[in-house]
N, C-alpha and C positions, 0 to 999 in steps of 0.2 A: 504493500500500500504506500502511496506517495504521501509525504507529510508537508504541511505548510510551515516552512522554517521562518517565515516573516512574522510569526505571532506566537505568544505564550499566554495561557490563561491561568492566573493564580489567585488564591484567596489568602488573606492574612488572618491568622487566628491567634488569640492571646487572651490571657486573663485581664480583667479590668485594670487599667493603670500600669500595664507593663510596657507602654510606649509604642503601641502599634500605630496609632494615628500620627504620632510624631515621625515615625519611620516612613510612612507614606508621604508626608510633607517633604522629607529629605529626598526621597526618590523622585518626586515631582520636580523639585528644584534642580537636582543634579543631572537630570536627564535632559535639561534644556527645554522642558515642556513650556515653561513660562518665558515670556519675552523679558529682555534684560531690565526694562523699565516698569514691569508689571508688579503691582503691589500684591503680595500674597499674605493672606491672614495665617496666623498660627493655627494648627489643627484644622486645616482647610476642609478635611473630610467630615468633621462634626458640624453639620450645617444648621441644626436647629438650636435655639437658645438653651433648651434644657440639656442638650448633649454637651454644650460648651460649659455650662455651669457645673454640671455633675462630673464632667470628665469621663463620660461613658458613651459608647456608641449604641444607639438604640435601633437605627434602621440600617440594613445592609446597603452599601453604596458602591458604585463602581466608578473607576477612573482608568485612564490608560496613559502610559508613558512610552516615549520612543527612545530606545537605546540602540545606537548605531542603526543596523538594518532591521531591527526587530521591534514590533509593537508589543508591549507587555500590558495586558488587561489585568487590573488589580481590583479584586472585590474585598472591601473592608467589611468584616463580619462583626456582629455584636458579640461581646464576650459573656454577656449575662444570660443565664439559663432561661429567664423569662422571655427572651427573644430567640429561643432555640429553633422555632419554626423557620426563621429566616436562614439559620445556619445550614440546616439539612438540605434546603433547596439550592443553596449556593454551591454546595459540594458537588452537585450534579453538573454545574456549569463550568467547572474548572478541571485542570489536569494535574495541578500541584498546589501545595500549601506552604506558606512560610509560617512556621510556628515560632512566635516571639515569646521568649521567656526572660524574666528579670534575673540578672546575674546574681542577685542576693536572695530574692524570695523563692526562686525555683518554681517547680510546678505547683499549680493551685487548682482548686476544684473546677473552675470554669475552663481552664486549659484542658483538663481531662474530658470534660463534657464535649467541647468542640472537636478535640482531637479524635475522640471515639467515633464521631460522625464522619470525620475525614478518612480514617483508616477503614471503616466499613465500606466506603466507596472505592477502596483500593487506590487511593490517591498518593502521588509521590511527595514526601515531605522534605523540607529544608529547615533545619533548626537555626534560629537566630538568637544568640545569647546577647540580650541588650543591656544597656547601662553598665558596660564593662569598665567604664571610667570611675565608677563609685569605689570609694575606699573599702567598702564592706563586700565588694564583689567576690564570689567564690565559684568561678566558672567551672572548674573540674568537677566539684560535687554536684553542681546543677546539671551537668551533662549526664552524670550517673543517674540522677533522679529522673531525667527525661528518658533515658534508656529503660529504667525500671518501669516507667509508666507505659512506654511502647509495648514492652513484653506483657505487662498486665492486661493491656487492652487487646492483646492478640494480634500484634503486627506481624506481617510475614517477613521472610528473610530480607527481601529487597528493601522493604520499608525500614528495617532495623539498621540498614547500612546507610544511614542518612548523612549528608554533608552538614558541617557546622560552620557558621560564620559568626564571629564575635564582633559586636558593633556598639557604637554609642550614637543613637539616633539624634540626640540633642546636639552632639558635636558634629554630626554628619560624617562619621568615620566608620570604617569596617576593615576586617582582616580575617584570614583563615587561622590566625595564630592567637591562642588565648592570652598571650602576654600583652597587657594594656600598652606597654611601651612600643609595641610593634604595630599599632593601629595605622592603617594607611589613611592619607588625608581625605579620602573620598569613599564613596560606596561602590567603587568599581568591582571589588571582589564579590559583592552581593549580586550585582547585575550579572556578572559572569557565571556565578553559581546557578542563577535562574536559567540562563540560556543553556548551560551544559546539562543540568539535571532534570529540568521539567520537560516532559514529553511535548513535542509539537503536535497540534491537532492534525487528524488525518484529512487529507485533501480529497474529498469525494464530491466536489461541486457539480460533477456531471450527473450524479444520481438524483432521484426525485427528492424534493424539499422535505425536511423535517425541522421544525423550529419549535422549541418548547418554552413556555412562559414560566419563569421562576420567581419574578418579583413584579409587583404592580406599582404604577405611579398614576397620578391623576393631574390633569391640567385643564383649566377652564376653557381653553381654546380648542383643544383637540380631544378632550374627554379622557377616557381610560387609555393608559399606555402600558403595553406588556413588555417587560424587559426579560430577555432570555438569550439562549444560544442557538445558533444554526448548527444542528448536528449533522446535517447532510444537505447537499444540493445548494441552490441559489434562490434568493428572494429579491424581487425587483419592485420598485415603486410602480403602482398602477396594475400590478398583477392580480388576477382573480384567484383567490385561494379558498380552501375549506378549513374551517376551525372545528376540530374534533372535541366536542364538549365532554365534561366529566360524566354526564348522565348517559352518554352513548349517542346523543343526537349530533347532527352535523349542521353547521351554518356556513353559508358562503359570504364572503365580503371582499372588498378591494383594498389592497394595502395603500393607504393614503400617504404615509410618511415613514421613512426609516431613519433613525438617528444612530450614528456611531459615537464613540466617546474618545475625546483626546483631552488630557489634563482633566479638569473638573467640568469641562463644557460638553454639551451635546452638539454634534455637528450633523446636519442633514446630509444623507448620502443616497445615491441612486440604487445601489444594490449591496446585498450582504451575501457572503459565501460561507461554506462549511468552516466552522471554527470561530467565526466572528461572534462577539457579544454585542447585541444591538437592542434598541428600543423601537417598538412598532406601534403605530396608531392607525385607527380606522375601524377597530372592532369595539362595538359598544359594550358588550357583556363578556369580555374575555376574562378568564380566571386562571389562577395559578395551577400549573400542572397540565393545562390543555395544549394540544399539539396543532400546529398549522402545517397543512400539507397541500400539494396540488389537488385540484378538484378531481382529476382523473386517477390519482394514485393515493388513496386515503389509507395511511398506515400510522397508527398512533404510537407514541413512545410510552413506556411504562409510567403510570401515574405517580406524581410526587406525593409522599406522605407528609401530612401537616400535623404538627404536634397538637394534641387535643387540649382544650382549656382544663385547668385543674382547680380554678378558684372562681367563685361568682359573687357578685354584689348586686343589691337592688339600687337602681338610680331613680330618684323621684324629683318631681317639680318642687321647688322650695316653697313650703307653706308656713314658714315660721313667722312670728310677728314682725320680723324685719325684712320679709321677702320684698324684692323689687327695689330696695334702697340703693344697692351698689352695682347691680349688673345691668347690662344692656339687653341680654337675651334671657328671658325668664319663663317664657311660655312652653307648654308641652310640645307644640309644633316645632319650635326652634331647636329644642333639646333633641327631639327625635330625628330631625334632619341632620343634626351634627353627628349623632351616633351612627346613623345610616351612612353618612359620608366617610366616617372612619373605616367602615367595612370595605370601602372601595380599595383601600391599600393595605389594611391590616388583616391578614388571613387567619391569624390565630384568635381573633376576637369573635364573639357571638353576641348578638343582641336579640332578646326575645320579648315580644309584647306580653302584657298580662291582662287580666280582666279590667284593670283600670287604665284609662288613656294617659294618666299622669305617671305611670310606673313602668319601668323596664328592668328585666334581669340581664345584666351584662356579665359575660364570662370571659376570663382571660387566662394567661399562662402563669400568673402569680401576682403578688401585691405590687411589685414594681411596675409591671405591665399596666395594671389598672390605675395605679396612682399617677403614672405619667399621662395617661389619657385625661384624668380628672384635672391635673395641673395645667395641661394644655388648654382644656376647655375654660378653666378659670381665667387664664391669661387672655383668652379671646373675648372675655366679657360675659361668660355664662354664669348663672346662679343655679345651684342644684343641691339636693341632699342625697347622701348615700348611706347604706346600712353597713353593718359589720360584714367583713369578708368571710365567706364560708367555703369550705372545700367541696368539690364536686364528687359525690359518691357514685361509683359504677357497680353494676352487678355483673360479676364475671363467673360463669359456670354456676349460677345460682347463689353465689356468695357475695355479700356486700363488701366492696373493697374501697379503700381510700388511698390518695396519693401519699407516698413516703419520700422524704428528701434525704439525700446523703449530705451530711454536715461535717465540714472540716473546721476545727477550732485550733488556733495557735494562741497559747496563753503562757504567762509566767508560771513556773512550777507550783508556787504556793496557792494558786487558784484552782488547781485541777480537781481537788475534792469537792469544792462547792459547785463546780461546773457539772461534774458527774451526777451530783445529787439533784441539781435543778433540771437536768435533761432527763434523768430517771423519772422525776415527777411528771414529765411530759411524755412518758411512755417511750423514751428513746432507747435504742439498743447500741451498745458500744461495739465497734468493729475492730478498732486498732488504737494503739497508743505508742507514739514514737518520741523518744527523748532526743531533742535536737542539740543538746549541749547548751552551755551558756545560760542554763536555768529556764530554757524554753521547751515547752512540750506541745506536741501536735496530737489532738484527739480526733478520732473519726467515728461518727455515729450514723445510724439510720433512725430518723425521727418522723412520725406522722406529720404531714404538712400542717394539720390544724394545731399541733403542739408548738409549731414555730410562730404562729400568728401572735404578735405581741411579745415575742421572746427577746427581741434585740435590746429593748430598754432594760430588761432585767439583766441581760448578759453584760451590758456596759456597766451596770451598777456593781455586779459581782466582781468583774475584772478591773474595776476602777478605770475603765477606758483603755486598759493595756491589751485587751484581747482582740483577736481578729477572727471573725466568723464568716464563712462562705458556705453556701449550700446550693445544690442542684437537684433537679427531679431525678429520682432513682427508679421507682416502679409503683404499680398499684398493688397493695397487699391487703389481706383480710382486715376488716375494721377492728380497731382496738375497743374493748368494752370500757364503759364509764367515761367520765369527763377527762379530756386531754387538754392541758393548757387552759387558756382563758384568764381573765382578770380576777384576782381574789378580792381586791379592795373595793369598797363602795365609793360613791361620789358625793360631793357637796353640790346641792342643786339650789338655785336661787328661787326664793318664794315671791319675789317682787320684780317689777319692771322699773328701770331707771338707770342712772349711771352709778357704777361702783365707786364707793368712797374709801378714803384711807381709813376712816374711823370704822366703817363696816367691815373692811377687809381685816383690820387688826383684831377685830372682835372674834373672827373665826379662824385666824391662822393657826392657833394651837390645836385645831381639830383636824388638820391635814395639810396638804400642799395646795397652794392657790395657783390657778391657771390664768388669771386676768390681772391687768394693771389697774390701779385706781383711775377713774375717768372713762372706763370702757362702758359702752352701752350694753345693758343686760336685760334679758326678758325672763319672765316667770317660766321655770322649767328648763332653763339653760344650765349646763354643767359649768361650775366656776372653780372646781378643785377636786382633789382626791381625798376621801375621808380616810383617817388612819384606822378605821375598823372595816368590817366586811359589809356593814349595812349602809344604805344611802341616808344622807342627812339633809333636811331642807334648812337653808340659812338665809339670813337677810344681809346681803353684802352691799346694799344700796342705802343702808341706814345712815342718816346724817347725825352729827353730834348735836345734842340739845344745847342751845346757847343760853347761858345764864350769866349774870354779872359777877358770879363768884369765880375767882381765878386761883389756881394753885400756882405757887411760885415756880416750881421746876418741873411739874409733871409733863407738860406738852413738849418740853425740849428734849427729854431723855428717851422718848419713844422712837424706835427705829423699826422699819418694816423689813420682813424677809423678801428676797427677790422672787417674783412669781416665776413659775415654770411655763414658758411659752412653747407650745408643741408645734412641730412641723406637720405637714399634711400626712406623711407616712406614719408618724407617731400617733396622730389623731385617729387614723383608720385602724391601726393596730390596737388602739386603746378601747375601741367601742365594745359595748355589750349588746346582747340581743334586743334590749328594750331602748336602744339609743340610735340617734342619727348623727352624722357629721354634716353640718351645713357649710357649703363651700361657695364663696362669692369672690369676685376679683380682689376684694380688699380684706376679707376676713375668713378665718376658719373657726367655726363655733361647734362645740359639742352640745347636744341637747337630748332630753328625754323624748321618746316618741309621743307620750302623753304628757302635755305640759302642766296640767292642773294636778296639784298634789292629791286631792281627794279622789279624783278619777283614777290616778295611778294606783292608789292603795286599793281601791275597789277591784281594779283589773288584776292586781297581784293576788288578792284573796280568791278571785274566781279561778285563776290559773292553778293555785295551790289545791283548791277544792277539786278541780277537774283531774289533776294529777293523782290525788288521793283516791279518787273513784275510778 
């Protein structure tokens, strides 16, 4: 078979924060893809605000660099398991991967997760040990860790014989030698390793066309755009083709535009041939995994598997006393349109209608997946309420099963006992314990996903902020009996509407931890703090001090308030209980009880207890 030596298709995989996006920036700069006077932003591939703020890649993206005579298509993949659906599909589009590993941290759970998917597709790996310039770098041990991981994941002999490049993406240097002093001034050795080791695509442009969609994009001008690879044949603008749908039906359409990639730009091209990665428009309802073929030769490629959602939440129209104050989009029609438009590009998301027109069940791959959708909506001016996240239970062979996560924890030695105890209480099972020396221990557990909801706050408290926890989806296993995880403490609930006062706050601070600053607008039924007991307590935090003409000489000057605990969106979602909502607006995140009136709440709780008893 003839190969196309003018092209290579690779994906870059790495754990969050191991320098993958910075590495792509350097490859773009050094390949001369940018003009000399062109301004290039740092981390150019992380294109949306949330990706830049959090330093994570959420959406898979593609770019291309020209090195000498070869065009290298690079797909940047998300490192977080919540976006695993993207990873699996990307592996079908490429012939090789660059596995980027931090020269100090070594292999991490997300590396494992993404690499497993690459090895299953029999893809050729190149290992890049990044951050070699760090004083704490330990390249030899890290390579041993990588080798162990490859063996554990069942790599074949060819895959085990991987080339290694040592690099510092931030300095723009690379070398095949682990000695930091021998770093070459540029990334040439990495480019050469890609050309030499990654197989070139087969050139079968004369055969009938097969193009498979792996990613979706949406554009107001041309509608849905399918991004994928031409596996066989040639596709031209204006050509009449057949789209083989997932349900077995076939639709015909005309290819209106084809876009190739160079740098970070999309460039209109007239035709694409076998091996090219391109974006195609002209199909209204194209979906991931579908195959485009000639009308007279319909032969579909194997369907791509998409990771099933494991977590669901209820989204509701905001009906709190402060509804409509801060948001532009507050109606059920607007929220529904926004959720449906998210489905255009996010294939791991599900949105189901309910009996009520103001309520939807939204399912995703994990807390991060859903909280990023909520955060994006909030920034766009939406107001909504969401319920506590719940895991999706599946029935497998007649047995109720729940998702289980593989959790890797790195902690100082003195905290191992309390970590084991806290994870044991959440029905976790310990798989391994590795002493890394220097007082650091690595613990590996399997934990039911519902046991991890809300655990990160407790984890940071136990380890005093020194612990690192990472987890990825492992499998569905039979449901554990009894309560797993969940919040033990009750909450402080406001009994009045008004502005919180310093006097009112100080009156209740010894009852628990306060969540609001003085001067915050409060409504009846809103959660203003955590009670230091297991029951809920109604408090008056808007109470003003009675003014009298009697003054104490020193009392007012000596009082000082504790700092309130302000929670982020993720912390708020994790904190929720079954009878609570999180109200999200462009300016505020408020926790509240579903039933705002205290008497109504008590009646409802009694009814529930009575029903459970009978």
